[in-house]
Every structure is written in structure tokens, then in C-alpha cells.
N, C-alpha and C positions, 0 to 999 in steps of 0.2 A: 226230528232233532231241533231243539230250540237254539236260537242264537245266543251267544255269550258276549257281553260287553264289559270292558274295563272302565271304571270310573277314574279319570285322571285329573279332573278339575272340579272345583266347587260347582261350576255351572252344570257339569255332567250330573252331579248329585241332585242339584235343584230340579233339573229336568226329570230325573228318575223319580223323585218324590212327587212331582206333579203327575207323572205318568201313572202313579199308583191310584189316582182317582179314576182311571179308565181300566186299568188292568193290574192284577197282583204283580208284585215285583219281589223276587227272591234275591237278597243281597248277601254275598259271601265276603266276610272279612278274612283275609288270608295273609299270614306271615310267611315270607319266602325263606326264613331262616329257622323255622320251628318244625321239628319232626312230626309233632301232633297235627300241626296245620297241614303238613304235606299229606298225611293220611286223610284228613277231612277234605282236602282239595281233590283227591282222587275220588272220593265218594260224591262230592259235588259235581265233578265232571261226568261221572257215570249217570247221575240223575239228569243232568242237562242233555246228555246224548239221547235219552229215552223220553224227554219231556215234550209235551205239546205246547208250542209257543202261543197257542190261543189261551192256555190256562194261566201262564205267567211269563213275565220277562225275567231274564237271569243276568245279573250284573255282579261284578266283584271289585274289591278294592284291595290293593296291596298295602297293608297297614304301616309298614316301615317306610316304603318309598312315597306313600301318599298320606302321611300322618294327618295333615290338616283336613283332608276329606273324611278320613275315619273318625276324627274328633267331631267334625260337623254332623256326621250321621248320628253319633251318640247324642249330641246336643239336641238335634232336631226331633228325634223320635223318643227321647227320654229313656233309652235303655243303656245301662252301663256297658262300656266297651269291654269286649273280651276278644281273644284271638287264639284259635279260629272261632268264628261266630257266624251263624246263619240266621237271617231275619226275613220273615215274610211280611211285606208291607202292603196294606190295602187302605185306600182312602187316607193316606198320610199317617196311618197308625200301624203299629206292629200287631199282627194277628197271631204270630207264632215266632218263637226264637229258641235257639239252642246253641250249645257251644261244645268245643273240644270233641271228645270221643262220641258224643251223642249226635254228631253230624254224620248221618249215614244216608246212603242212597234211598233206602226205604223210608226213613224219617222225612226226607225232603219230598219224596213223591207223595207221601200221606198228607203232608202239610199243604202242598199245592192242590191236591184233590179236594180238600176239605172246604 
């Protein structure tokens, strides 16, 4: 099982972006008030439970509670914000992204394996 970390500061995000130079990072943007995001969150957590932490690091940001971080992520990686949204980042670039009902355990596992 891989560890799961919440991004709560811009510094957390900057560290995570730098970390992507050494290891893939799967970022989950999660809204705590949206039913679709709740479904995607369950899929994300299921993927994390079965993930090999050597393949990727797993982080999440609560988009309402941590809006500045969510906005900084979109700005830094050049991908329009959506919620829920999953982004696989390698070498500071997005190598895979999806949103809403396309966030599934299988899709995440496939992206991390690629």
C-alpha cells in the first residue's frame, strides 16, 4: 500500500512538483462537497491501497479548503482545473490526466503502470 499525503501549503506542492523529477506523482483534486468527487475519491483510495509506492507517490488537495494550492497546480502544469481531477506528473509535466467519472481505480492503476 502506498502512502497518501495531503497538500496543505504551496510549499507542499512545490516539493511535490520537484519530487516528480525523481518519481511519478499522482495528484488527486478532490471537492469535499461534490457527490461525483466523492465517487472519484473512493476509486482513488482503492487504487492507493493496492499501489506500489515505488511506482508513484500519491497526493491530494481539497479544492475548496485549499483553493490557492489547486490554482497553483493548474498554473504550474498548464492543465485547466477540474474537480474531481486526477493528474499523473513526471518530470514536472503531466503525462496523464482525467476527470469526473473517468477517475476509476483501473484507470489510475493503468496510468501509473505506463
